[in-house]
C-alpha positions in Angstrom: -7.4 -12.9 12.2 -5.0 -10.0 12.3 -2.4 -11.1 9.5 0.0 -8.8 10.7 0.9 -10.7 13.5 3.2 -12.1 11.7 5.2 -8.8 10.5 8.0 -7.2 12.0 6.9 -4.2 13.3 7.2 -1.2 10.5 7.0 2.4 10.7 3.1 3.3 10.9 2.5 6.6 8.3 -1.0 7.9 7.6 -3.1 6.8 4.3 -5.7 8.7 2.1 -8.4 5.9 0.5 -11.1 6.5 -2.2 -12.6 2.9 -3.7 -15.3 2.3 -5.8 -17.8 0.2 -4.9 -18.8 -3.2 -6.7 -18.9 -6.7 -6.1 -16.3 -9.9 -6.4 -16.6 -13.2 -5.5 -13.2 -15.0 -3.3 -12.2 -18.3 -4.3 -12.9 -21.3 -2.3 -11.6 -24.6 -1.2 -9.2 -25.4 -3.5 -8.3 -21.6 -4.8 -7.1 -21.5 -0.8 -4.3 -24.5 -0.6 -1.2 -23.4 1.5 1.2 -23.4 -1.4 4.4 -21.2 -1.7 3.4 -21.2 -5.6 2.4 -17.6 -5.5 -1.1 -16.7 -7.9 -2.4 -13.3 -7.4 -6.3 -13.5 -8.4 -7.2 -9.9 -8.9 -11.1 -9.4 -8.7 -12.1 -7.6 -11.9 -12.3 -3.9 -10.7 -10.8 -0.3 -11.4 -10.9 2.4 -9.9 -9.4 6.5 -11.1 -5.9 7.0 -9.9 -1.6 6.7 -11.2 0.2 4.6 -10.0 3.4 6.4 -10.8 4.0 9.6 -11.1 4.3 11.1 -14.8 7.0 12.9 -15.9 8.4 15.5 -13.7 8.9 19.0 -14.0 12.5 20.4 -15.1 12.1 22.0 -10.9 11.2 19.1 -9.5 12.8 17.1 -6.5 12.9 13.9 -8.2 14.7 13.3 -11.4 13.0 13.5 -14.6 14.9 10.0 -15.0 13.1 8.6 -11.5 9.3 8.3 -10.4 7.7 7.7 -7.7 5.6 4.5 -7.3 2.7 2.6 -5.5 3.4 -1.3 -5.6 -0.5 -1.8 -6.7 -1.8 -3.3 -9.1 -2.3 -1.5 -12.6 -6.1 -1.6 -11.9 -5.0 1.4 -8.9 -7.3 -1.4 -6.4 -6.9 -3.4 -4.3 -8.5 -5.0 -1.3 -8.0 -5.8 2.6 -9.1 -8.1 5.7 -6.9 -5.3 8.1 -8.5 -2.7 10.3 -5.2 -1.2 9.6 -3.3 -2.1 6.0 -0.2 -1.1 5.0 1.0 0.1 1.7 4.3 0.4 -0.1 5.7 3.1 -2.5 9.4 3.4 -4.5 10.3 6.5 -3.1 13.2 7.9 -5.6 16.0 9.8 -4.2 14.5 13.3 -3.4 15.8 16.8 -2.6 12.4 17.1 -0.9 11.9 17.5 3.3 9.0 16.0 3.3 6.4 13.6 2.1 2.2 13.1 2.9 -0.2 10.9 3.1 -4.0 11.3 3.4 -7.3 8.8 3.4 -10.6 10.0 2.6 -13.7 7.6 3.2 -15.5 7.5 -0.3 -19.0 7.7 0.7 -18.8 10.5 3.0 -15.5 11.8 1.4 -14.3 12.3 5.5 -10.5 13.1 6.1 -9.8 9.5 7.5 -5.7 10.3 8.1 -3.3 12.4 7.5 0.3 12.5 8.2 3.5 13.9 6.9 6.9 12.8 7.4 10.3 13.5 6.6 12.2 10.9 4.2 15.6 9.9 5.0 17.1 10.8 1.2 17.7 7.2 0.0 15.7 5.5 -3.0 14.3 2.2 -1.8 11.1 1.3 -0.5 9.1 2.5 2.2 6.2 1.0 4.1 2.5 3.0 5.1 0.4 1.4 7.7 -2.7 2.9 9.4 -1.1 3.1 13.1 -3.2 1.0 15.3 -2.3 3.5 17.9 -5.7 4.0 20.3 -6.9 6.9 18.7 -7.0 6.1 15.5 -10.4 3.6 13.9 -10.0 1.5 12.0 -11.4 1.4 8.7 -14.7 -0.3 8.3 -15.4 -4.0 6.3 -17.5 -3.0 4.0 -16.6 0.3 3.0 -14.4 1.6 0.1 -10.9 4.5 0.1 -9.4 6.5 -1.6 -5.1 7.2 -0.5 -2.8 9.4 -1.7 1.2 9.4 -1.4 2.6 12.5 -2.2 6.5 14.3 -2.3 6.0 18.1 -1.5 7.8 20.1 -3.7 8.0 23.3 -2.4 5.2 23.5 0.6 4.2 26.7 -0.7 3.7 25.5 -3.9 1.0 22.9 -3.8 0.9 22.1 -7.8 4.8 21.5 -7.6 3.7 18.0 -5.7 4.5 14.5 -7.1 1.3 12.4 -6.2 0.3 8.7 -6.7 -3.5 7.1 -5.8 -5.3 4.7 -5.5 -8.1 2.9 -3.7 -8.7 0.2 -1.3 -11.8 -1.8 -0.2 -12.0 -3.5 3.6 -13.3 -7.2 3.2 -15.0 -9.7 5.7 -12.1 -12.5 4.7 -14.5 -15.9 3.8 -14.9 -18.9 6.7 -12.9 -20.8 4.2 -10.1 -18.0 4.0 -10.1 -17.4 7.3 -9.2 -21.2 8.8 -6.9 -21.3 6.2 -5.1 -18.2 7.7 -4.7 -19.9 11.3 -2.8 -22.6 10.2 -1.3 -20.6 7.8 3.0 -20.6 8.3 4.9 -17.1 8.0 5.9 -18.6 4.6 2.5 -19.8 3.0 0.5 -16.4 4.5 1.3 -15.0 0.8 0.6 -17.6 -1.4 -3.1 -18.2 0.8 -3.7 -14.2 0.4 -2.5 -13.4 -3.5 -5.1 -16.5 -4.2 -7.8 -15.3 -2.5 -7.2 -11.6 -4.5 -6.3 -9.2 -1.1 -3.5 -7.3 -2.6 -2.4 -5.4 0.3 -1.5 -7.9 3.1 -0.3 -10.3 0.5 2.8 -7.5 -0.6 2.5 -7.3 3.7 3.4 -10.9 4.7 6.2 -11.5 1.5 7.7 -8.3 2.6 9.6 -9.8 5.8 10.4 -12.4 3.7 12.2 -10.8 0.5 15.5 -10.0 2.1 16.2 -13.2 2.4 16.0 -17.4 1.4 12.0 -17.1 1.0 11.6 -14.2 -0.7 9.9 -15.8 -3.9 6.7 -14.5 -3.2 7.9 -10.8 -3.0 9.3 -10.8 -6.3 6.0 -13.3 -7.9 3.9 -10.4 -6.5 6.2 -7.3 -8.2 6.2 -10.0 -11.0 1.9 -10.2 -11.2 1.5 -6.8 -11.7 4.6 -5.5 -14.2 6.5 -4.5 -11.0 9.6 -6.9 -11.7 11.5 -3.9 -11.8 11.4 -3.0 -8.4 11.8 -6.7 -7.1 15.8 -5.6 -6.4 14.6 -2.1 -4.7 15.8 -2.1 -1.2 12.9 -2.3 1.7 14.0 0.5 3.6 12.6 -0.1 7.3 13.9 3.7 8.8 13.0 5.4 5.8 10.4 7.5 6.9 10.4 10.0 9.9 7.3 10.9 11.5 6.5 14.7 12.1 4.0 15.8 15.1 3.3 19.1 12.7 -0.2 19.2 10.8 0.1 18.5 7.1 -0.5 21.2 4.5 -2.8 20.9 1.6 -0.2 19.1 -1.0 -3.4 16.3 -0.7 -6.8 17.4 -2.0 -9.7 15.2 -3.3 -12.4 17.8 -5.3 
């Protein structure tokens, strides 16, 4: 099932992801009930990375009082059942003209996708979706990836970039989860996916509801991962514009 069929069209970006291998068990049966109450059951796994940028230098393009943040669990680890998943970031007001996103296969360290984008200057939450454009390969089931999202403060000095990183793994949904998703409504999707531990898709399906009376799922998910301070931050549908030019070397995996 393509969960994104329930969503409004969002801005396509590039992604970089490295994920640790591991095994886990998803809840089944009653745990997948179509309840509107969100109960997040994350896998007991973590990965290298940082979901929030550290203190910025005085000459940084981000205010020292603010920081770049990925809307991720503190474990830096997330699951998806989508071939072209979405990612969300809090992008503060910045003076930089470029942000970048890159995606790597953990096993081969192959660069899967890379892109450069122009921020529109307004602080808020921006979405990143691996583009399903006929050329970009879908993420592989059972494969792990490493992603990095970077604010390029100085294109001539990669060390000045502000970066957040995390990991993601695409999994095959269980039969019970697939059945629950097939009969779900847009309002019940976030709770079903959250209970199954599918962070990226739970957040993605809650995003269209965030600005209306059904926004409890968005708020509950962020609060569950200690990002409650972002629940009232606006989602910017046009926060980033894709640039066709090749990206710089600002994001690298050694």
